[in-house]
N, C-alpha and C positions, 0 to 999 in steps of 0.2 A: 715392836712388830707391826706398827700401824701401816708401814709401807706396803705390807702384803695386800692391803685393801685398795691400793692405788692402781687404776688401770694402766698408768704410764709404766709402773714397775713391771707388769705382766707383758706389756708390749715390748719393752726393752729386753726382758728375759727371753721372749720368743726370738728376738733378733739375735741375741748372743748365741742361743742354741743353734739356730739355722746357720749363722755364720761359721760356727765351729764345725758343724757337720759337713757343710759344703766345702769348706777349705781344708778339711782334714781327710778327705777321701784319699788323696795321694799319700798321706802318711802311712796308711795301712799297706800300701804298695812298698814303701820304704822298708817297713818291718819285714815283710815277706822276702824282699830281695836280699836284705842284709843277713837273714838267718837261713837262707835256702840251702847253703852248703854244710850246715851243721847236722850232726846225727839227730834223729827224731826226738830223742829224750832231752837234747839240749836246746832244741828250737823253742820249746815252751818257756824254758828259763830265759833265753835271749829276749823273747817277746815280753815276758813279765818284767825283767830287770831294765831292759831298754825303755819300755813304756813308762815305768815308774820314774826313771831318771829324766826322761824327756818331759813328763808332766810336771815334775817339780820345777825344772828350769823354766817351763812355759809360764807357770803361775807366778814365779818370781819376776820374770820379764814383764808380765802383764801388769803387775803392781807398779813397777817402775814406769811403764808406759802411761798408766793413769796419772801418776804424778807429773811426768814430763808434759803431758797434754794440758796442764794448767799454766804453762809458760806461754807468753805472747808469741804469736806467729807459728808456733809448732803445730797447732791444730790445722793451720792453712797448709803447711807442708804435709802433714799426715793425711789431710783430705785429698791432696793431689796424689799421694802414694796409694790411697785406697782406690781412687779412680783407676789408676794404672793396674792395680791388683785385680780389680773387677774385670777390666778389659782383657787382661791376660788369662783370667779364668775361662772366659768364653772363647778366647783365641786358642786355648789349649797349650799354654806354656808350662811344660813339666820338665823336671830334670832327673827324675828318679831312674830313667833308663840307663844312666851312666854309673849307677851304683853297683859296686862289686859285692859278691857274697864272700863270707869268711868262714874258714874251718875252725877258728878259735872262738870260744864263747865270749871271752873278754873283748876281742876285736869286733865281734858282731854287735855286742852291747854298745861299745864306743861308737860304732858307725851309726847305729840307730839313734843314739842321743844327739850326736853332732848333726846328722842329716835332718832329724826332726827339728832341731833348734834353728837351723838355717831356713828350712821350709816353713817354720811356724811364724815367721815375721808377719805374714799377712794375718794369721789368726790373732796374734798379739795386738796389732794395731786395730783390727776390726772389732775385737771384743772390748778393748779399752774405749774405743769410740762409742760403742753401743751402751756401755755402762755409764758413761757421762759422769764419772767421778763417784758413782754410788758403789762403795766397797761391798756392802751386803749383797747387792745385786750381782756384782762381779764374782764374788765367791759362790753364790747360789748358782749362777749360770755355768761356771766352770765345773762345779761339783756334779751338776746334772749332765753336762755335755761330755765329760771325759769318759764315763762308763759307756755312753752311747757310742762313742768313737771306737773304744777298745773292743767291746763285745759285739757291736753291730757293724763293724767296718766292712765286713764281707757283704752284708745285706745292703749297706749304704752304697757301696760301689755298684752292686747289681741294679739298685733302684736308679742311680744316676745314669747308668748305661741304658736302661729301659725307658726312663722318663727324663730326657734331657731338659725338660722344662724346669726341673729342680735346680739345675745349674744356672739356667737363665734367671730364675727368681733370686737365687743367691747372689748372682752378679749385680742384678738390679738393686737388691738390698744394700750391697756395698756402696753403690752409687748414691743411694738415698742417705745412708749413714755418713758418707763423705760430705754431702751437702749440709747435713745437720752439724757436723763437726766444724766445717768452715764458718758457718753462721754463729757458732758459739766461741770462736777464738777471742781471748781476752783483748787482743789488739784492736778488734773492731766491735767489741761488745756494746759500746755506747751508741754507735751508729746502727748496729743490727737491732738493738732494742726498739728503735723507732720504725723499723721496716717490717711490720707485722706480716704483710703479704708474702715477703720473700722467705719467711721461715717455712713455708710450704712449697713455694715455687723453686727455690734453689735445690732442696733435696729431690724434688720430682725431676728437675732438669738433670741432676747428677745421675739418677737412675736411668733416664732415657739416654743420656750420653753414653754411659757404660754399655748398655745393651746394643745401641745403634752402632757404635764404633767397634765393639767386640764382634758383632755379627758381620759387619762389613769387612773387617780384617780376616775373619774366618773364611768368608766367601772368596777372598783373593788368594788364599793358600791353595797350592796345587793339590788336587784330589789324587788318591792312590792310582786310579785308572789313568789319569792324565800323566802322572809321573812315570807309570809303566810304559805308556805310549811314547813319551819322550825318550826313555831309555832305549826302547827298541829302535826308534828312529836314529838315535846316535850310533 
């Protein structure tokens, strides 16, 4: 248990929790949408069974991701994907609006598990990257994060809507973790070990890149007022 006294452990744990919370906000929406057509007494069952199934699959996938990230070049690919995920987070790329409600408990549970699995790719990669192969840290982070997501999802969504800086910080963190992941890829480990300054520069550049590109793409999207004006003009 000596790892509990390491500052690096607690920093990485905080990263895992923040990544999970920020990237799981839309998962709460998935659960609500999939179970909205059920009778009230079955909605709680759908949420419970669907959440348990999704959590188990997410944990299994995360363990596989930790192993895969030990292979050469995969961390570089994962870093690029994390940058894209972070930019999409700021840009507002969500797919849950197309999710249908179900009148069957089994169908709702299946939808929750499948949709959460698809949408949790970003969580899995981000958490695996932040854990850096530390299995106790990975387990600890997931155990703490999951109850926060399930029981605090409504509060988290409200906080994100009221304080958008939380989303910006989360996206920047993904960029930082992407930079750290790229610098730790086994394929460039020998070269990276000699580039001490880059171990801070590259993660910082990743964070800045995600926030800058994400905000820029967001500013180029048509605003609701603009879209309404264009529709009236047409």
